MARBA-3410 file (N, C-alpha, C, O; in Angstrom, 1 decimal):
236
-30.9,-26.7,-22.3,-30.8,-27.5,-21.0,-32.0,-27.2,-20.2,-32.4,-26.1,-19.9 ~ -32.7,-28.3,-19.9,-33.9,-28.2,-19.1,-33.9,-29.2,-18.0,-33.0,-30.1,-17.9 ~ -34.8,-29.1,-17.1,-35.0,-30.1,-16.0,-34.8,-29.4,-14.7,-34.5,-28.3,-14.5 ~ -35.2,-30.2,-13.6,-35.1,-29.8,-12.3,-33.7,-29.9,-11.8,-33.3,-31.0,-11.4 ~ -33.0,-28.8,-11.7,-31.6,-28.9,-11.2,-31.4,-27.8,-10.1,-32.1,-26.8,-10.1
-30.4,-28.1,-9.3,-30.1,-27.1,-8.2,-29.5,-25.9,-8.8,-28.6,-26.0,-9.7 ~ -29.9,-24.7,-8.4,-29.4,-23.5,-9.0,-28.0,-23.2,-8.4,-27.8,-23.4,-7.2 ~ -27.1,-22.8,-9.2,-25.7,-22.5,-8.8,-25.5,-21.0,-9.0,-25.8,-20.4,-10.1 ~ -24.9,-20.3,-8.0,-24.6,-18.9,-8.1,-23.6,-18.7,-9.2,-22.5,-19.3,-9.2 ~ -23.9,-17.8,-10.1,-23.0,-17.5,-11.3,-22.9,-16.0,-11.4,-23.8,-15.2,-11.3
-21.6,-15.6,-11.7,-21.4,-14.2,-12.1,-20.5,-14.2,-13.3,-19.7,-15.1,-13.5 ~ -20.7,-13.2,-14.2,-19.9,-13.1,-15.4,-18.6,-12.5,-15.1,-18.4,-11.8,-14.1 ~ -17.6,-12.8,-16.0,-16.3,-12.2,-15.9,-16.4,-10.6,-15.9,-15.7,-9.9,-15.3 ~ -17.4,-10.1,-16.7,-17.6,-8.7,-16.8,-18.0,-8.1,-15.5,-17.6,-7.0,-15.1 ~ -18.9,-8.8,-14.8,-19.3,-8.4,-13.4,-18.2,-8.4,-12.5,-18.0,-7.4,-11.7
-17.3,-9.4,-12.6,-16.2,-9.5,-11.7,-15.2,-8.3,-11.9,-14.7,-7.7,-10.9 ~ -15.0,-8.0,-13.1,-14.1,-6.9,-13.5,-14.6,-5.5,-13.0,-13.9,-4.6,-12.6 ~ -16.0,-5.4,-13.0,-16.6,-4.2,-12.5,-16.4,-3.9,-11.0,-16.3,-2.8,-10.6 ~ -16.3,-5.0,-10.3,-16.2,-4.9,-8.8,-14.7,-5.0,-8.4,-14.4,-4.9,-7.2 ~ -13.8,-5.2,-9.4,-12.4,-5.3,-9.0,-11.8,-4.0,-8.4,-12.1,-2.9,-9.0
-11.1,-4.1,-7.3,-10.5,-3.0,-6.7,-9.0,-2.8,-7.2,-8.4,-3.8,-7.4 ~ -8.6,-1.6,-7.2,-7.1,-1.4,-7.6,-6.3,-2.0,-6.5,-6.7,-2.1,-5.3 ~ -5.1,-2.5,-6.9,-4.2,-3.1,-5.9,-3.8,-2.1,-4.8,-3.4,-1.0,-5.0 ~ -4.0,-2.6,-3.6,-3.7,-1.8,-2.4,-2.4,-2.2,-1.8,-2.3,-3.3,-1.2 ~ -1.3,-1.5,-2.1,0.0,-1.9,-1.7,0.2,-1.5,-0.2,0.3,-0.3,0.1
0.4,-2.5,0.6,0.8,-2.2,2.0,2.2,-1.6,2.0,2.6,-0.7,2.7 ~ 3.1,-2.3,1.2,4.4,-1.8,0.9,4.5,-1.7,-0.6,4.3,-2.7,-1.3 ~ 4.9,-0.6,-1.1,4.9,-0.3,-2.5,5.7,-1.3,-3.3,6.8,-1.6,-3.0 ~ 5.1,-1.9,-4.3,5.7,-2.9,-5.2,6.0,-4.3,-4.6,6.4,-5.2,-5.3 ~ 5.8,-4.4,-3.3,6.2,-5.6,-2.6,5.1,-6.4,-1.9,5.0,-7.6,-2.2
4.4,-5.8,-1.0,3.3,-6.5,-0.3,1.9,-5.9,-0.5,1.6,-4.8,-0.1 ~ 1.1,-6.7,-1.3,-0.3,-6.2,-1.5,-1.3,-6.7,-0.5,-1.1,-7.8,0.1 ~ -2.3,-5.9,-0.2,-3.4,-6.3,0.7,-4.2,-7.4,0.0,-4.4,-7.4,-1.2 ~ -4.7,-8.4,0.8,-5.6,-9.4,0.3,-4.9,-10.5,-0.4,-5.6,-11.2,-1.2 ~ -3.6,-10.7,-0.3,-2.9,-11.8,-1.0,-2.0,-12.5,0.0,-1.6,-11.9,1.0
-1.6,-13.7,-0.3,-0.6,-14.4,0.4,0.7,-14.3,-0.4,0.8,-14.7,-1.6 ~ 1.8,-13.8,0.3,3.1,-13.6,-0.4,4.1,-14.5,0.4,4.2,-14.5,1.6 ~ 4.8,-15.3,-0.4,5.9,-16.2,0.1,7.2,-15.5,0.0,7.5,-14.9,-1.1 ~ 8.1,-15.5,1.0,9.5,-15.1,1.0,10.4,-16.3,1.2,10.4,-16.9,2.2 ~ 11.1,-16.6,0.1,12.0,-17.8,0.2,13.4,-17.4,0.3,13.9,-16.5,-0.4
14.2,-18.2,1.1,15.6,-17.9,1.2,16.3,-19.0,2.0,15.6,-19.8,2.7 ~ 17.6,-19.1,1.9,18.3,-20.1,2.6,18.4,-19.8,4.1,18.2,-18.6,4.5 ~ 18.6,-20.7,5.0,18.9,-20.5,6.4,20.1,-19.5,6.5,21.1,-19.8,5.9 ~ 19.9,-18.5,7.3,21.0,-17.5,7.4,21.0,-16.4,6.4,21.9,-15.6,6.4 ~ 20.0,-16.4,5.5,20.0,-15.4,4.5,19.3,-14.1,5.0,19.3,-13.1,4.3
18.7,-14.1,6.2,18.2,-12.9,6.8,16.7,-12.7,6.6,16.2,-11.6,6.7 ~ 16.0,-13.8,6.3,14.5,-13.8,6.1,13.8,-13.2,7.3,13.0,-12.2,7.2 ~ 14.1,-13.7,8.5,13.4,-13.2,9.7,13.7,-11.8,10.0,12.8,-11.0,10.3 ~ 14.9,-11.4,9.8,15.3,-10.0,10.0,14.6,-9.1,9.0,14.1,-8.0,9.4 ~ 14.5,-9.5,7.8,13.8,-8.7,6.8,12.3,-8.6,7.1,11.8,-7.5,7.0
11.7,-9.7,7.6,10.3,-9.6,8.0,10.1,-8.8,9.2,9.0,-8.1,9.3 ~ 11.0,-8.8,10.2,10.9,-8.0,11.3,10.9,-6.5,10.9,10.2,-5.7,11.4 ~ 11.8,-6.2,9.9,11.9,-4.9,9.4,10.6,-4.5,8.7,10.2,-3.3,8.7 ~ 10.0,-5.4,8.0,8.7,-5.2,7.3,7.7,-4.9,8.3,6.9,-3.9,8.2 ~ 7.6,-5.7,9.4,6.6,-5.4,10.4,6.8,-4.1,11.1,5.8,-3.4,11.4
8.0,-3.7,11.3,8.4,-2.4,12.0,8.0,-1.3,11.1,7.4,-0.3,11.5 ~ 8.3,-1.4,9.8,8.0,-0.3,8.8,6.5,0.0,8.7,6.0,1.1,8.8 ~ 5.7,-1.1,8.6,4.2,-1.0,8.5,3.6,-0.5,9.8,2.7,0.3,9.7 ~ 4.1,-1.0,10.9,3.5,-0.6,12.2,3.7,0.9,12.5,2.9,1.5,13.2 ~ 4.8,1.5,12.0,5.0,2.9,12.2,4.9,3.8,11.0,5.1,5.0,11.0
4.6,3.2,9.8,4.4,3.9,8.6,5.7,4.5,8.0,5.6,5.4,7.2 ~ 6.9,3.9,8.3,8.1,4.4,7.7,8.4,3.7,6.4,7.8,2.7,6.1 ~ 9.4,4.2,5.6,9.8,3.5,4.4,10.5,2.2,4.7,11.4,2.2,5.5 ~ 10.0,1.2,4.0,10.7,-0.1,4.2,12.0,-0.1,3.6,12.2,0.2,2.4 ~ 13.1,-0.5,4.3,14.5,-0.5,3.9,14.9,0.9,3.4,15.9,1.0,2.7
14.2,1.9,3.9,14.5,3.3,3.6,14.2,3.6,2.1,14.6,4.7,1.7 ~ 13.5,2.8,1.4,13.2,3.0,0.0,11.7,2.9,-0.4,11.3,3.7,-1.2 ~ 11.0,1.9,0.1,9.7,1.6,-0.3,8.6,2.1,0.6,8.7,1.9,1.8 ~ 7.7,2.9,0.1,6.7,3.6,0.9,5.8,2.5,1.5,5.3,1.6,0.8 ~ 5.5,2.7,2.8,4.7,1.7,3.5,3.4,2.5,4.0,3.5,3.7,4.4
2.3,1.8,4.0,1.1,2.4,4.7,1.1,1.9,6.1,1.2,0.7,6.4 ~ 0.8,2.9,7.0,0.8,2.5,8.4,-0.4,1.6,8.7,-1.5,2.0,8.3 ~ -0.2,0.6,9.4,-1.3,-0.3,9.7,-1.0,-1.2,10.9,0.1,-1.2,11.5 ~ -2.0,-2.0,11.3,-1.8,-2.9,12.5,-1.2,-4.2,12.0,-1.6,-4.8,11.0 ~ -0.2,-4.6,12.7,0.6,-5.8,12.3,0.7,-6.8,13.4,0.9,-6.5,14.6
0.6,-8.1,13.0,0.9,-9.2,13.9,2.0,-10.1,13.3,1.9,-10.4,12.1 ~ 3.0,-10.5,14.1,4.1,-11.3,13.6,4.0,-12.6,14.4,4.2,-12.7,15.6 ~ 3.6,-13.7,13.7,3.5,-15.0,14.3,4.9,-15.8,14.1,5.2,-16.2,13.0 ~ 5.6,-15.9,15.2,7.0,-16.4,15.1,7.0,-17.8,15.7,6.9,-18.0,16.9 ~ 7.3,-18.8,14.8,7.4,-20.2,15.3,8.7,-20.8,15.1,9.0,-21.9,15.5
9.7,-20.0,14.5,11.0,-20.5,14.2,12.0,-20.0,15.3,13.1,-20.6,15.3 ~ 11.6,-19.1,16.1,12.6,-18.6,17.1,11.9,-18.5,18.5,10.7,-18.3,18.6 ~ 12.6,-18.7,19.5,12.1,-18.6,20.9,11.9,-17.1,21.2,12.4,-16.2,20.5 ~ 11.1,-16.8,22.2,10.8,-15.4,22.6,12.1,-14.7,22.9,12.3,-13.5,22.5 ~ 13.1,-15.4,23.5,14.4,-14.7,23.8,15.2,-14.4,22.6,15.8,-13.4,22.5
15.2,-15.4,21.7,16.0,-15.2,20.4,15.3,-14.0,19.6,16.1,-13.2,19.1 ~ 14.0,-14.0,19.6,13.3,-12.9,18.9,13.6,-11.5,19.5,13.9,-10.6,18.8 ~ 13.6,-11.5,20.8,13.9,-10.2,21.5,15.3,-9.8,21.3,15.6,-8.6,21.2 ~ 16.2,-10.7,21.3,17.7,-10.4,21.1,17.8,-9.8,19.7,18.5,-8.8,19.5 ~ 17.2,-10.4,18.7,17.3,-9.9,17.3,16.7,-8.5,17.2,17.3,-7.6,16.5
15.5,-8.3,17.8,14.9,-7.0,17.7,15.7,-5.9,18.4,15.7,-4.8,17.9 ~ 16.4,-6.3,19.5,17.2,-5.3,20.2,18.4,-4.9,19.3,18.7,-3.7,19.2 ~ 19.0,-5.9,18.7,20.2,-5.6,17.8,19.7,-4.7,16.6,20.5,-3.8,16.2 ~ 18.5,-5.0,16.1,18.0,-4.2,15.0,17.6,-2.8,15.4,17.4,-1.9,14.5 ~ 17.4,-2.6,16.7,17.0,-1.2,17.2,15.5,-1.0,16.9,15.0,0.1,16.8
14.7,-2.1,16.8,13.3,-2.0,16.5,12.5,-1.4,17.7,12.9,-1.7,18.9 ~ 11.5,-0.7,17.4,10.6,-0.1,18.4,9.6,-1.1,18.9,9.1,-1.0,20.0 ~ 9.3,-2.1,18.1,8.4,-3.2,18.5,7.0,-2.8,18.7,6.3,-3.2,19.6 ~ 6.4,-1.9,17.8,5.1,-1.5,17.9,4.1,-2.6,17.4,2.9,-2.5,17.8 ~ 4.6,-3.6,16.7,3.7,-4.6,16.2,3.5,-5.7,17.3,4.3,-5.8,18.2
2.5,-6.5,17.1,2.2,-7.6,18.1,3.1,-8.8,17.7,3.3,-9.1,16.5 ~ 3.6,-9.5,18.7,4.5,-10.7,18.4,3.9,-11.9,19.2,3.8,-11.9,20.4 ~ 3.6,-12.9,18.4,3.0,-14.2,18.9,4.1,-15.3,18.8,4.5,-15.5,17.7 ~ 4.4,-15.9,19.9,5.5,-16.9,19.9,5.1,-18.3,20.4,6.0,-19.1,20.6 ~ 3.8,-18.5,20.5,3.4,-19.8,21.1,2.7,-20.7,20.1,2.0,-21.7,20.5
2.9,-20.5,18.8,2.3,-21.4,17.8,3.3,-22.4,17.3,4.3,-22.1,16.8 ~ 3.0,-23.7,17.6,3.9,-24.8,17.1,3.4,-25.3,15.7,4.1,-26.0,15.0 ~ 2.2,-25.0,15.4,1.6,-25.4,14.1,0.5,-24.4,13.8,0.0,-23.7,14.6 ~ 0.1,-24.4,12.5,-0.9,-23.5,12.0,-2.3,-23.8,12.5,-2.7,-25.0,12.5 ~ -3.1,-22.9,13.0,-4.4,-23.1,13.5,-5.3,-22.0,12.9,-5.3,-20.9,13.3
-6.2,-22.4,12.0,-7.0,-21.4,11.3,-8.0,-20.8,12.3,-8.4,-19.6,12.1 ~ -8.5,-21.6,13.2,-9.5,-21.0,14.2,-8.8,-19.9,15.0,-9.4,-18.9,15.3 ~ -7.6,-20.1,15.4,-6.9,-19.1,16.2,-6.6,-17.8,15.3,-6.7,-16.7,15.8 ~ -6.3,-18.1,14.0,-6.1,-17.0,13.1,-7.4,-16.2,12.9,-7.3,-14.9,12.9 ~ -8.5,-16.8,12.8,-9.8,-16.2,12.7,-10.1,-15.3,13.9,-10.6,-14.2,13.8
-9.8,-15.9,15.1,-10.1,-15.2,16.3,-9.2,-14.0,16.5,-9.7,-13.0,16.9 ~ -7.9,-14.2,16.1,-7.0,-13.0,16.1,-7.5,-11.9,15.3,-7.5,-10.7,15.7 ~ -7.9,-12.2,14.0,-8.3,-11.2,13.1,-9.6,-10.5,13.5,-9.7,-9.3,13.4 ~ -10.5,-11.3,14.1,-11.8,-10.7,14.5,-11.6,-9.8,15.7,-12.3,-8.8,15.8 ~ -10.6,-10.1,16.5,-10.3,-9.3,17.7,-9.5,-8.1,17.4,-9.8,-7.0,18.0
-8.6,-8.2,16.5,-7.6,-7.1,16.3,-7.7,-6.3,15.0,-7.2,-5.2,14.9 ~ -8.3,-7.0,13.9,-8.4,-6.3,12.6,-7.1,-5.9,12.1,-6.8,-4.7,11.8 ~ -6.2,-6.9,11.8,-4.8,-6.6,11.4,-4.9,-6.2,9.9,-5.7,-6.6,9.1 ~ -3.9,-5.4,9.5,-3.7,-5.0,8.1,-2.6,-6.0,7.5,-2.7,-6.3,6.3 ~ -1.7,-6.4,8.3,-0.6,-7.3,7.9,-0.4,-8.4,8.9,-0.2,-8.1,10.1
-0.3,-9.6,8.5,0.1,-10.7,9.4,1.3,-11.5,8.7,1.2,-11.9,7.6 ~ 2.3,-11.6,9.5,3.5,-12.3,9.1,3.6,-13.6,9.8,3.5,-13.7,11.0 ~ 3.9,-14.7,9.0,4.0,-16.0,9.6,5.4,-16.6,9.3,5.8,-16.7,8.1 ~ 6.2,-16.9,10.3,7.5,-17.4,10.2,7.7,-18.7,10.9,7.8,-18.7,12.2 ~ 7.7,-19.8,10.2,7.8,-20.0,8.8,6.8,-21.1,8.3,6.2,-21.8,9.1
6.7,-21.2,7.0,5.8,-22.2,6.4,6.3,-23.6,6.8,5.4,-24.5,7.2 ~ 7.6,-23.9,6.9,8.1,-25.2,7.2,7.7,-25.6,8.6,7.4,-26.8,8.8 ~ 7.7,-24.7,9.5,7.4,-25.1,10.9,5.9,-25.2,11.1,5.4,-26.1,11.7 ~ 5.1,-24.1,10.7,3.7,-24.1,10.9,2.9,-25.1,10.2,1.9,-25.6,10.7 ~ 3.3,-25.5,8.9,2.6,-26.4,8.2,3.3,-27.8,8.0,2.7,-28.7,7.6
4.6,-27.8,8.3,5.3,-29.0,8.1,5.7,-29.7,9.4,5.0,-30.5,10.0 ~ 6.9,-29.3,9.9,7.5,-30.0,11.1,6.6,-29.9,12.3,6.6,-30.7,13.2 ~ 5.9,-28.8,12.5,5.1,-28.5,13.7,3.8,-29.3,13.7,3.1,-29.3,14.7 ~ 3.5,-30.0,12.6,2.2,-30.7,12.5,2.5,-32.1,11.9,2.3,-32.3,10.7 ~ 2.9,-33.1,12.8,3.3,-34.4,12.3,2.2,-35.2,11.7,2.4,-36.2,11.0
0.9,-34.9,11.9,-0.2,-35.6,11.4,-0.6,-35.2,10.0,-1.5,-35.8,9.4 ~ 0.0,-34.1,9.5,-0.4,-33.6,8.2,0.4,-34.2,7.1,1.3,-35.0,7.3 ~ 0.1,-33.9,5.8,0.8,-34.4,4.7,2.3,-33.9,4.6,2.5,-32.8,5.2 ~ 3.1,-34.7,4.0,4.5,-34.2,3.8,4.6,-33.0,2.9,3.7,-32.8,2.1 ~ 5.5,-32.1,3.2,5.7,-30.9,2.3,6.0,-31.3,0.9,5.8,-30.4,0.0
6.4,-32.5,0.6,6.7,-32.9,-0.7,5.5,-33.5,-1.4,5.6,-33.9,-2.6 ~ 4.4,-33.7,-0.7,3.2,-34.3,-1.2,2.4,-33.2,-1.9,2.3,-32.0,-1.4 ~ 1.7,-33.5,-3.0,0.9,-32.6,-3.7,-0.2,-32.1,-2.8,-0.7,-30.9,-3.0 ~ -0.7,-32.9,-1.9,-1.8,-32.5,-1.0,-1.4,-31.4,-0.1,-2.3,-30.7,0.5 ~ -0.2,-31.1,0.1,0.3,-30.0,1.0,-0.3,-28.7,0.6,-0.5,-27.8,1.4
-0.6,-28.5,-0.7,-1.1,-27.3,-1.2,-2.5,-27.0,-0.7,-3.0,-25.8,-0.7 ~ -3.2,-28.1,-0.2,-4.6,-27.9,0.2,-4.7,-26.9,1.4,-5.7,-26.4,1.7 ~ -3.6,-26.8,2.1,-3.6,-25.8,3.3,-3.3,-24.4,2.8,-3.7,-23.5,3.5 ~ -2.5,-24.3,1.7,-2.1,-22.9,1.3,-3.1,-22.2,0.4,-3.3,-21.0,0.5 ~ -3.8,-22.9,-0.4,-4.8,-22.3,-1.3,-5.9,-21.6,-0.4,-6.3,-20.5,-0.7
-6.4,-22.3,0.6,-7.4,-21.6,1.5,-6.9,-20.4,2.2,-7.6,-19.4,2.5 ~ -5.5,-20.4,2.5,-4.9,-19.3,3.2,-4.9,-18.0,2.3,-5.1,-16.9,2.7 ~ -4.6,-18.3,1.0,-4.7,-17.2,0.0,-6.1,-16.6,-0.1,-6.3,-15.4,-0.2 ~ -7.1,-17.5,-0.1,-8.5,-17.1,-0.1,-8.9,-16.4,1.1,-9.6,-15.4,1.1 ~ -8.3,-16.8,2.3,-8.6,-16.2,3.5,-8.1,-14.7,3.5,-8.8,-13.8,4.0
-6.9,-14.5,3.0,-6.3,-13.2,2.9,-7.2,-12.3,2.1,-7.4,-11.1,2.4 ~ -7.7,-12.8,0.9,-8.6,-12.0,0.1,-9.9,-11.7,0.8,-10.4,-10.5,0.7 ~ -10.5,-12.7,1.4,-11.8,-12.5,2.1,-11.7,-11.4,3.2,-12.6,-10.6,3.4 ~ -10.6,-11.5,4.0,-10.4,-10.6,5.1,-9.7,-9.3,4.8,-9.5,-8.5,5.7 ~ -9.3,-9.2,3.5,-8.6,-8.0,3.1,-7.3,-7.7,4.0,-7.0,-6.6,4.4
-6.6,-8.8,4.2,-5.3,-8.8,5.0,-4.2,-9.1,4.1,-4.3,-10.0,3.2 ~ -3.0,-8.5,4.3,-1.8,-8.9,3.6,-1.2,-10.0,4.5,-0.8,-9.8,5.6 ~ -1.0,-11.2,3.9,-0.3,-12.3,4.6,1.0,-12.5,4.0,1.2,-12.6,2.7 ~ 2.0,-12.6,4.8,3.4,-12.9,4.3,3.9,-14.1,5.1,3.9,-14.1,6.3 ~ 4.5,-15.1,4.4,5.0,-16.2,5.0,6.4,-16.6,4.5,6.6,-16.5,3.3
7.3,-16.9,5.4,8.7,-17.3,4.9,8.7,-18.7,4.6,8.0,-19.5,5.1 ~ 9.6,-19.1,3.7,9.8,-20.5,3.2,11.3,-20.8,3.1,12.1,-19.9,2.8 ~ 11.6,-22.1,3.3,13.0,-22.5,3.1,13.2,-23.1,1.7,12.3,-23.2,0.9 ~ 14.5,-23.3,1.4,14.9,-23.8,0.1,15.0,-25.4,0.1,15.2,-26.0,1.2 ~ 15.0,-26.0,-1.1,15.1,-27.4,-1.2,16.4,-27.9,-0.7,16.5,-28.9,0.0
17.5,-27.3,-1.2,18.8,-27.8,-0.8,19.6,-26.7,0.0,19.6,-25.5,-0.4 ~ 20.1,-27.1,1.1,20.9,-26.2,1.9,22.4,-26.5,1.8,22.7,-27.7,2.0 ~ 23.3,-25.6,1.5,24.7,-25.9,1.4,25.4,-24.6,1.9,24.8,-23.6,2.1 ~ 26.7,-24.7,2.0,27.5,-23.5,2.5,27.4,-22.3,1.6,27.5,-21.2,2.0 ~ 27.1,-22.6,0.3,27.0,-21.4,-0.7,25.5,-21.2,-1.1,25.3,-20.4,-2.1
24.6,-21.8,-0.4,23.2,-21.6,-0.8,22.7,-20.2,-0.6,21.7,-19.8,-1.3 ~ 23.3,-19.4,0.2,22.9,-18.0,0.4,23.2,-17.2,-0.7,22.7,-16.0,-0.9 ~ 24.1,-17.6,-1.6,24.6,-16.8,-2.7,24.0,-17.2,-4.1,24.4,-16.6,-5.1 ~ 23.2,-18.2,-4.1,22.7,-18.7,-5.4,21.3,-18.1,-5.6,20.4,-18.0,-4.8 ~ 21.1,-17.6,-6.9,19.9,-17.0,-7.3,18.7,-18.0,-7.1,18.9,-19.2,-7.4
17.6,-17.5,-6.6,16.5,-18.3,-6.3,15.4,-18.3,-7.4,15.2,-17.2,-8.0 ~ 14.9,-19.4,-7.7,13.7,-19.5,-8.7,12.6,-20.2,-7.9,12.8,-20.6,-6.8 ~ 11.5,-20.3,-8.6,10.3,-21.0,-7.9,10.6,-22.5,-7.6,10.1,-23.1,-6.7 ~ 11.5,-23.1,-8.4,11.9,-24.5,-8.2,12.8,-24.6,-7.0,13.1,-25.8,-6.5 ~ 13.3,-23.5,-6.4,14.2,-23.6,-5.3,13.5,-23.8,-4.0,14.1,-24.3,-3.0
12.2,-23.5,-3.9,11.4,-23.5,-2.7,11.2,-25.0,-2.2,10.8,-25.8,-3.0 ~ 11.5,-25.2,-0.9,11.3,-26.5,-0.4,9.9,-27.0,-0.4,9.0,-26.2,-0.1 ~ 9.7,-28.3,-0.7,8.3,-28.8,-0.7,7.8,-29.0,-2.1,8.5,-28.8,-3.1 ~ 6.5,-29.4,-2.2,5.9,-29.7,-3.5,5.8,-28.4,-4.3,5.5,-27.3,-3.7 ~ 6.0,-28.5,-5.6,5.9,-27.2,-6.4,4.5,-26.6,-6.3,4.4,-25.4,-6.5
3.5,-27.4,-6.1,2.1,-26.8,-6.0,2.0,-25.8,-4.9,1.1,-24.9,-5.1 ~ 2.8,-25.8,-3.9,2.6,-24.8,-2.8,3.0,-23.4,-3.3,2.5,-22.4,-2.8 ~ 3.9,-23.4,-4.2,4.3,-22.1,-4.8,3.2,-21.4,-5.5,3.0,-20.2,-5.4 ~ 2.4,-22.2,-6.3,1.3,-21.7,-7.1,0.1,-21.4,-6.2,-0.8,-20.6,-6.6 ~ 0.1,-21.8,-4.9,-1.0,-21.5,-4.0,-0.9,-20.0,-3.6,-1.9,-19.4,-3.2
0.3,-19.5,-3.6,0.5,-18.1,-3.1,0.3,-17.2,-4.3,0.5,-17.6,-5.5 ~ 0.0,-15.9,-4.0,-0.2,-15.0,-5.1,1.2,-14.6,-5.7,1.4,-14.5,-6.9 ~ 2.1,-14.3,-4.8,3.5,-13.8,-5.2,4.5,-14.6,-4.4,4.3,-15.0,-3.3 ~ 5.7,-14.8,-5.0,6.8,-15.4,-4.4,8.0,-14.6,-4.6,8.3,-14.2,-5.8 ~ 8.7,-14.2,-3.5,9.9,-13.4,-3.6,11.1,-14.3,-3.1,10.9,-15.1,-2.2
12.3,-14.1,-3.6,13.5,-14.8,-3.2,14.5,-13.8,-2.6,14.5,-12.6,-3.1 ~ 15.3,-14.2,-1.6,16.3,-13.3,-1.1,17.6,-14.1,-1.1,17.6,-15.2,-0.5 ~ 18.7,-13.5,-1.6,20.0,-14.2,-1.6,21.1,-13.2,-1.6,20.9,-12.0,-1.9 ~ 22.3,-13.6,-1.2,23.4,-12.7,-1.1,24.1,-12.6,-2.5,24.2,-13.6,-3.2 ~ 24.4,-11.4,-2.8,25.1,-11.2,-4.1,26.5,-11.8,-4.1,27.2,-11.7,-3.1
26.8,-12.4,-5.2,28.1,-13.1,-5.3,29.3,-12.1,-5.2,30.2,-12.3,-4.5 ~ 29.1,-10.9,-5.9,30.1,-9.9,-5.9,29.7,-8.8,-5.0,28.7,-8.0,-5.3 ~ 30.4,-8.6,-3.9,30.1,-7.5,-3.0,30.9,-6.3,-3.3,32.1,-6.4,-3.6 ~ 30.3,-5.1,-3.2,31.0,-3.9,-3.4,31.9,-3.6,-2.2,31.5,-3.8,-1.0 ~ 33.2,-3.2,-2.4,34.1,-3.0,-1.3,33.6,-1.8,-0.4,32.9,-0.9,-0.9
33.9,-1.9,0.9,33.6,-0.9,1.8,32.1,-0.7,2.0,31.6,0.4,2.4 ~ 31.3,-1.8,1.7,29.9,-1.7,1.9,29.4,-2.8,2.8,30.2,-3.8,3.0 ~ 28.2,-2.7,3.4,27.7,-3.8,4.2,27.3,-4.9,3.3,27.4,-4.8,2.1 ~ 27.0,-6.1,3.9,26.6,-7.2,3.1,25.4,-6.9,2.2,24.4,-6.3,2.7 ~ 25.5,-7.2,0.9,24.5,-6.8,0.0,23.7,-8.0,-0.4,24.2,-9.0,-0.8
22.3,-7.9,-0.3,21.4,-8.9,-0.7,20.5,-8.5,-1.8,20.4,-7.3,-2.1 ~ 20.0,-9.5,-2.5,19.1,-9.2,-3.6,17.7,-9.8,-3.2,17.6,-11.0,-2.9 ~ 16.7,-9.0,-3.3,15.3,-9.3,-3.0,14.6,-9.2,-4.4,14.5,-8.1,-4.9 ~ 14.0,-10.3,-4.9,13.5,-10.3,-6.2,12.2,-11.1,-6.3,12.0,-12.2,-5.7 ~ 11.2,-10.6,-7.1,10.0,-11.3,-7.4,10.3,-12.4,-8.4,10.6,-12.1,-9.5
10.1,-13.6,-8.0,10.4,-14.8,-8.8,9.1,-15.4,-9.4,9.1,-16.3,-10.3 ~ 7.9,-15.0,-8.8,6.7,-15.5,-9.4,5.6,-14.4,-9.0,5.4,-14.2,-7.8 ~ 5.0,-13.8,-9.9,4.1,-12.7,-9.6,2.8,-12.7,-10.2,2.7,-12.8,-11.5 ~ 1.7,-12.6,-9.4,0.4,-12.3,-9.9,0.1,-10.8,-9.7,-0.6,-10.2,-10.4 ~ 0.8,-10.3,-8.6,0.6,-8.9,-8.3,1.9,-8.1,-8.5,1.9,-7.1,-9.2
3.0,-8.6,-7.9,4.3,-8.0,-8.2,4.7,-8.3,-9.6,4.3,-9.3,-10.2 ~ 5.5,-7.4,-10.1,6.0,-7.6,-11.5,7.2,-8.6,-11.5,8.2,-8.3,-10.8 ~ 7.1,-9.6,-12.2,8.1,-10.7,-12.2,9.5,-10.0,-12.6,9.6,-9.3,-13.6 ~ 10.5,-10.3,-11.8,11.8,-9.8,-12.0,12.1,-8.5,-11.3,13.3,-8.1,-11.2 ~ 11.1,-7.9,-10.7,11.3,-6.7,-9.9,12.3,-7.0,-8.8,12.1,-8.0,-8.1
13.3,-6.2,-8.6,14.3,-6.5,-7.6,14.7,-5.2,-6.8,15.6,-5.3,-5.9
END
């Protein structure tokens, strides 16, 4: 190949592997730094409560759910599905200390605001609740969540997490909602919207209520990796 052509930056796979860093788990086996993780579940399955618990654990360095080791770090929770009063009510019931930052004035996703937040605060973990509101209902001029083009917003978000070395976690709703949807096992096909949005994330976890509850126990839920580039598929 000869001729006057524009030079393109190239690196070999070998070079890339030499610079690869070991996975930095913000929460052991669950939340890795530098990736976008989706948490999918039915309405009422406890996604927001679980994510508040995640933010609480990382902000004070306690074990997540009393089981998974967390690294203490700076956390921002962007809440677009609940009002400030609803959020504070839930946090009070949970007994949360609220050391993390809580942002409640986003009606749609704004990358410029996200960049400004990160530049100002240098977060280790950013939680966005939820994908449906921030990228779908809250932004009427964008593509439908069922359109393949919808993924164009999520792929850059995964790249953004990698570039800024931040763990991004975003909640997602399911395709079909019914009275028993909280008890049905979740797969990647369950996530509401175009299938391509699932592949834009590094990892996808599902949360659902177990069909058979043990007597004399609190409500038991299953949290499982249903698509993993970082988490091990099937980990629950």
